[in-house]
Steps between C-alpha positions, in 0.01 A plus 500: 500500500447450872188318593319644806365254751137535591447605866283199576744254347802605700658229704496579871823555689592172664665672799191707581329415824249783509155484646357541152653171391350332804157652421528388139580143608213504757262614227606210278454251785162654587389476140608137496298428815194682366494267202621186676258483793172517302647256244573245769165550669297467179699198380451322829127568501474385136690183581271420793189556289638288221600215732160503676317497168711217360461297820120532490495394132723202571279392795184529291656299219630234737158472656351415161723198454517376861229605737662646807224372727561142394879523492548363853193272492594141598306354207674729251845428642449125498373507142809693387759314704344160526420297809803494730 
């Protein structure tokens, strides 16, 4: 019994340099770019939003423990370091 190969599963001829092979490859590259570019843009935007949000949370938390206004006050520094 001879098994017939499906027309979509045939392996392409390796020596073929036709315009159709070039168009097929261009289509694959174009499809890759169509999915890659939005992915990179959305991931970059998401990362920026996440880093901004986490930075604001960390600054607010840090301000609860050490008041940023008093951080460089001479009295606060001398009480933390001691009299030089």
